[in-house]
Rosetta silent file (secondary structure, phi, psi, omega in degrees, C-alpha in Angstrom):
SEQUENCE: XXXXXXXXXXXXXXXXXXXXXXXXXXXXXXXXXXXXXXXXXXXXXXXXXXXXXXXXXXXXXXXXXXXXXXXXXXXXXXXXXXXXXXXXXXXXXXXXXXXXXXXXXXXXXXXXXXXXXXXXXXXXXXXXXXXXXXXXXXXXXXXXXXX
SCORE:     score description
SCORE:     0.000 S_00000001
   1 L     0.000  137.224 -175.727  -24.911   40.007   43.546 S_00000001
   2 E   -92.057  135.615  164.531  -22.991   36.712   42.713 S_00000001
   3 E  -107.792  166.310 -179.135  -22.268   35.841   39.055 S_00000001
   4 E  -131.490  130.089  172.170  -21.304   32.392   37.671 S_00000001
   5 L   -79.184  170.498 -175.186  -18.787   31.612   35.345 S_00000001
   6 H   -54.274  -58.107 -170.731  -18.827   28.976   32.456 S_00000001
   7 H   -49.766  -38.455 -175.905  -16.904   26.311   34.181 S_00000001
   8 H   -74.856  -42.066  177.756  -19.210   26.138   37.093 S_00000001
   9 H   -67.482  -40.250  175.665  -22.322   25.887   34.846 S_00000001
  10 H   -55.647  -62.443  177.377  -20.504   23.119   32.704 S_00000001
  11 H   -53.875  -47.143  171.533  -19.721   21.031   35.823 S_00000001
  12 H   -52.395  -33.248 -176.771  -23.111   21.538   37.210 S_00000001
  13 H   -87.638  -37.162 -168.551  -24.695   20.255   33.947 S_00000001
  14 L   -90.006   96.493 -179.053  -22.283   17.494   32.997 S_00000001
  15 L   -65.412   -8.155  174.061  -22.783   14.489   35.292 S_00000001
  16 L   -90.540    2.281  172.201  -19.632   13.095   33.931 S_00000001
  17 L   -75.509  138.128  174.145  -17.617   15.752   35.451 S_00000001
  18 L   -62.733  -25.795 -179.927  -15.561   15.013   38.475 S_00000001
  19 L  -101.982   18.500 -171.870  -16.767   18.241   39.954 S_00000001
  20 H   -63.645  -42.800  177.934  -20.359   17.676   39.102 S_00000001
  21 H   -62.628  -48.620  179.239  -21.673   17.189   42.738 S_00000001
  22 H   -66.936  -39.044 -173.000  -19.986   20.357   44.079 S_00000001
  23 H   -76.228  -39.130 -175.817  -20.811   22.523   41.196 S_00000001
  24 H   -55.537  -44.229  173.062  -24.447   21.323   41.127 S_00000001
  25 H   -57.799  -44.987  169.881  -24.666   22.184   44.866 S_00000001
  26 H   -59.171  -45.919  178.030  -23.372   25.622   44.204 S_00000001
  27 H   -63.638  -44.162  179.035  -25.600   26.195   41.254 S_00000001
  28 H   -63.804  -40.425  173.837  -28.703   24.874   43.123 S_00000001
  29 H   -45.633  -48.536 -177.985  -27.758   27.206   46.145 S_00000001
  30 H   -80.318  -49.974 -172.639  -28.257   30.231   43.763 S_00000001
  31 H   -60.221  -38.755  175.866  -30.985   28.856   41.583 S_00000001
  32 L  -100.823   10.385  174.270  -33.334   28.017   44.502 S_00000001
  33 L   -86.966  173.971 -176.192  -32.198   30.839   46.758 S_00000001
  34 L   -90.054   -9.932 -176.973  -33.833   34.112   47.462 S_00000001
  35 L   -98.630  154.354  175.283  -30.961   36.447   46.381 S_00000001
  36 L   -56.907  134.179  172.326  -30.282   37.947   43.099 S_00000001
  37 E  -144.578  175.997 -164.189  -27.558   36.228   41.016 S_00000001
  38 E  -152.556  159.187  170.959  -26.410   36.568   37.487 S_00000001
  39 E  -132.537  122.572  167.813  -24.781   34.775   34.384 S_00000001
  40 E   -64.137  137.478  179.657  -22.825   36.910   31.948 S_00000001
  41 H   -51.795  -40.100 -179.462  -24.036   36.387   28.389 S_00000001
  42 H   -66.028  -22.945  175.361  -20.615   35.287   27.174 S_00000001
  43 H   -69.471  -32.561  170.378  -20.611   32.597   29.729 S_00000001
  44 H   -66.567  -37.180  175.053  -23.877   31.285   28.302 S_00000001
  45 H   -67.993  -37.811  177.486  -22.418   31.263   24.759 S_00000001
  46 H   -76.730  -30.992  172.110  -19.388   29.474   25.985 S_00000001
  47 H   -60.535  -43.844  177.035  -21.358   26.915   27.966 S_00000001
  48 H   -63.624  -42.470  173.906  -23.293   26.033   24.826 S_00000001
  49 H   -54.391  -47.259 -175.887  -19.984   25.799   22.891 S_00000001
  50 H   -75.441  -41.473 -174.665  -18.295   23.605   25.408 S_00000001
  51 H   -69.859  -34.099 -174.349  -21.294   21.296   26.300 S_00000001
  52 H   -93.899   -7.673  179.743  -22.249   20.555   22.622 S_00000001
  53 L   -75.595  125.506 -175.047  -18.759   19.995   21.365 S_00000001
  54 L   -72.312  -14.840 -176.954  -18.109   16.355   20.313 S_00000001
  55 L   -95.422   -3.570  178.897  -14.275   16.630   20.934 S_00000001
  56 L  -105.232  -49.800  179.922  -14.910   17.752   24.488 S_00000001
  57 L  -120.356  134.285  168.461  -17.816   15.454   25.597 S_00000001
  58 L  -124.833  107.123   -3.370  -18.693   12.053   24.304 S_00000001
  59 L   -86.977  148.376 -179.351  -21.491   12.238   23.936 S_00000001
  60 L   -67.897  157.544  167.798  -21.994   16.026   23.854 S_00000001
  61 L   -70.946  139.365 -178.610  -25.095   17.562   25.057 S_00000001
  62 L   -71.665  147.958  174.208  -27.575   18.349   22.456 S_00000001
  63 H   -51.882  -41.097  177.832  -28.157   21.911   21.365 S_00000001
  64 H   -62.088  -40.317  174.741  -31.781   21.435   22.039 S_00000001
  65 H   -66.566  -41.658  179.892  -31.174   20.422   25.690 S_00000001
  66 H   -65.992  -46.271  179.987  -28.889   23.336   26.254 S_00000001
  67 H   -58.581  -46.313  178.805  -31.428   25.851   24.740 S_00000001
  68 H   -55.591  -40.947  172.054  -34.173   24.385   26.868 S_00000001
  69 H   -57.052  -46.252 -176.133  -31.964   24.942   29.907 S_00000001
  70 H   -61.037  -44.539 -178.016  -31.427   28.553   28.924 S_00000001
  71 H   -70.524  -34.531  168.048  -35.140   29.162   28.621 S_00000001
  72 H   -62.392  -40.746  171.623  -35.799   27.523   31.897 S_00000001
  73 H   -60.682  -35.424 -179.615  -33.057   29.778   33.547 S_00000001
  74 H   -59.276  -29.717 -178.015  -34.754   32.682   31.984 S_00000001
  75 L   -92.499    3.674  174.906  -37.765   32.046   34.140 S_00000001
  76 L   -76.117  131.043  178.700  -35.825   31.924   37.445 S_00000001
  77 L   -56.206  -44.156 -173.284  -36.980   34.876   39.421 S_00000001
  78 L   -90.342   -1.122 -176.624  -33.560   35.818   40.946 S_00000001
  79 E   -89.203  136.200  173.178  -31.441   35.269   37.809 S_00000001
  80 E  -125.312  129.513  174.501  -30.178   38.130   35.796 S_00000001
  81 E   -87.310  129.561 -170.829  -28.411   37.814   32.409 S_00000001
  82 E  -105.550  144.643 -179.549  -25.568   40.482   32.278 S_00000001
  83 L  -137.499  175.948  179.221  -24.476   42.095   29.053 S_00000001
  84 L   -73.062  143.305  176.034  -22.147   44.891   27.921 S_00000001
  85 L  -148.566 -171.322  178.617  -23.738   48.276   28.625 S_00000001
  86 L   -50.728  125.586 -179.479  -22.996   51.916   29.118 S_00000001
  87 L    91.989  -12.456  177.853  -19.464   52.162   30.688 S_00000001
  88 H   -55.703  -46.320 -169.731  -18.527   48.564   29.681 S_00000001
  89 H   -65.605  -43.759 -179.788  -15.856   49.713   27.180 S_00000001
  90 H   -70.660  -31.710  170.636  -14.065   51.897   29.611 S_00000001
  91 H   -64.016  -48.858 -177.096  -14.076   49.118   32.189 S_00000001
  92 H   -65.230  -39.800  176.125  -12.651   46.650   29.764 S_00000001
  93 H   -53.703  -49.416  167.255  -10.075   49.102   28.736 S_00000001
  94 H   -49.213  -57.222 -176.311   -8.896   49.624   32.255 S_00000001
  95 H   -53.998  -49.900  176.960   -8.862   45.938   32.940 S_00000001
  96 H   -53.824  -44.013 -174.753   -6.922   45.173   29.685 S_00000001
  97 H   -74.676  -43.318 -178.164   -4.339   47.869   30.319 S_00000001
  98 H   -60.536  -48.277 -175.285   -3.833   46.944   34.090 S_00000001
  99 H   -87.690   -3.027  179.325   -3.571   43.314   33.450 S_00000001
 100 L    56.837   47.246 -169.757   -1.630   43.692   30.225 S_00000001
 101 L   -65.702  134.952  177.147   -4.098   41.489   28.429 S_00000001
 102 L  -136.717  147.035  172.137   -2.943   39.708   25.218 S_00000001
 103 H    57.148 -133.076 -175.770   -4.745   37.249   22.892 S_00000001
 104 H   -67.434   -6.455 -179.497   -7.569   35.015   24.232 S_00000001
 105 H   -70.966  -10.007  178.980   -7.211   36.455   27.834 S_00000001
 106 H   -65.963  -28.520 -178.761   -9.589   39.188   26.527 S_00000001
 107 H   -61.201  -51.484 -174.328  -12.519   36.739   26.941 S_00000001
 108 H   -74.996  -31.478  166.497  -12.053   36.657   30.721 S_00000001
 109 H   -54.987  -42.027 -175.720  -11.453   40.429   30.701 S_00000001
 110 H   -62.424  -46.182 -177.789  -14.782   40.784   28.964 S_00000001
 111 H   -63.581  -44.128  173.421  -16.460   38.813   31.646 S_00000001
 112 H   -48.544  -49.251  177.735  -14.746   40.708   34.364 S_00000001
 113 H   -63.121  -44.761  171.982  -15.693   44.027   32.877 S_00000001
 114 H   -55.075  -49.723  174.327  -19.170   42.923   32.520 S_00000001
 115 H   -57.512  -51.347 -177.016  -19.400   41.825   36.128 S_00000001
 116 H   -69.280  -22.749  170.041  -17.843   44.871   37.472 S_00000001
 117 H   -67.760  -31.887 -178.562  -20.039   47.094   35.257 S_00000001
 118 L  -102.658   19.131  179.081  -23.106   45.537   36.749 S_00000001
 119 L    46.712   42.091  172.783  -21.559   45.736   40.329 S_00000001
 120 L   -59.867  136.332 -174.861  -21.268   41.987   40.853 S_00000001
 121 L   -89.288  -32.233 -171.279  -19.907   41.373   44.468 S_00000001
 122 E  -160.023  132.131  176.570  -18.399   38.023   43.615 S_00000001
 123 E   -97.877  120.733  174.840  -17.596   35.788   40.609 S_00000001
 124 E   -93.032  120.981 -174.510  -17.846   32.127   41.130 S_00000001
 125 L  -156.559  150.652  171.278  -15.290   30.293   39.036 S_00000001
 126 L  -103.527   15.498 -176.873  -12.762   27.559   39.081 S_00000001
 127 L   -97.618  108.447 -171.064  -10.755   29.576   36.601 S_00000001
 128 H   -75.694   -9.873  179.063   -7.544   31.062   38.398 S_00000001
 129 H   -72.083  -13.531  171.043   -6.958   33.484   35.454 S_00000001
 130 H   -66.727  -15.651 -174.178   -9.577   35.873   36.946 S_00000001
 131 H   -65.490  -12.147  171.994   -6.933   36.600   39.619 S_00000001
 132 H   -75.426   -5.010 -178.150   -5.494   39.166   37.036 S_00000001
 133 L  -122.682   80.807 -174.753   -8.397   41.315   37.882 S_00000001
 134 L   -65.016  -16.562  173.680   -8.071   42.190   41.614 S_00000001
 135 L   -65.797  -18.791 -173.820  -11.122   44.527   41.461 S_00000001
 136 L  -113.350  109.298  179.423  -13.285   41.584   40.989 S_00000001
 137 L   -71.535  134.374  178.337  -13.710   39.266   43.973 S_00000001
 138 E  -123.517  151.756  173.899  -13.761   35.546   42.993 S_00000001
 139 E  -134.110  132.492  178.217  -14.620   32.513   44.751 S_00000001
 140 L   -96.784  102.236 -178.770  -14.140   28.775   43.711 S_00000001
 141 L   -68.375  -10.281 -178.778  -17.226   27.185   45.110 S_00000001
 142 L   -77.593  -28.781 -173.941  -15.777   23.723   44.356 S_00000001
 143 L  -121.765  -13.958 -179.887  -13.014   24.054   46.924 S_00000001
 144 L  -133.641   71.367 -175.368  -14.452   26.978   49.010 S_00000001
 145 L   -73.205  154.502 -178.112  -18.273   26.302   49.291 S_00000001
 146 L  -103.476    1.766 -174.029  -20.617   28.718   50.755 S_00000001
 147 L   -87.265    0.000    0.000  -23.192   26.205   51.789 S_00000001
C-alpha cells in the first residue's frame, strides 16, 4: 500500500504551487485507481495547518474547504487513514534510536512509524528527511512519477 505525505497533498491542492500539476497527477493516480492507498492522520492535520495558514499562502485555503476535502476523501473506497496502533510506540522508539532523532524530526519519525506499522510499501513524499528511515521505501512522485 502506498501512503502520501503532507507535501504531496498540499501541492496537489494548491494551484499556486509550482509542483501542482505533478502532484495532482500523482494524487489522482491514487484517488481514482483501484489499489488501496493511505494518508497518515498526522499528514491530514499538517495539511490543514499549512493550507489554512495566512503566512504561508495568500490567500490561504479556508478551513471549511479543507474539511470538505477530508470528508470527500473519507468516501474514497480505496483510501485508508492511518493512525497509531498496537506496536506503534515500539516502532517509533526503534526509528528514533536508529536515526538519533532530535527536536522536530520526531514528526517525520512518527509518520514513518505509522507507515511501517501499517505495512506501507512506499511513502510518496518530496521530503528528503525520510531518508533517515531506510526501512521505509520512499518515492518522490514529482521527479520520479509512476504514471
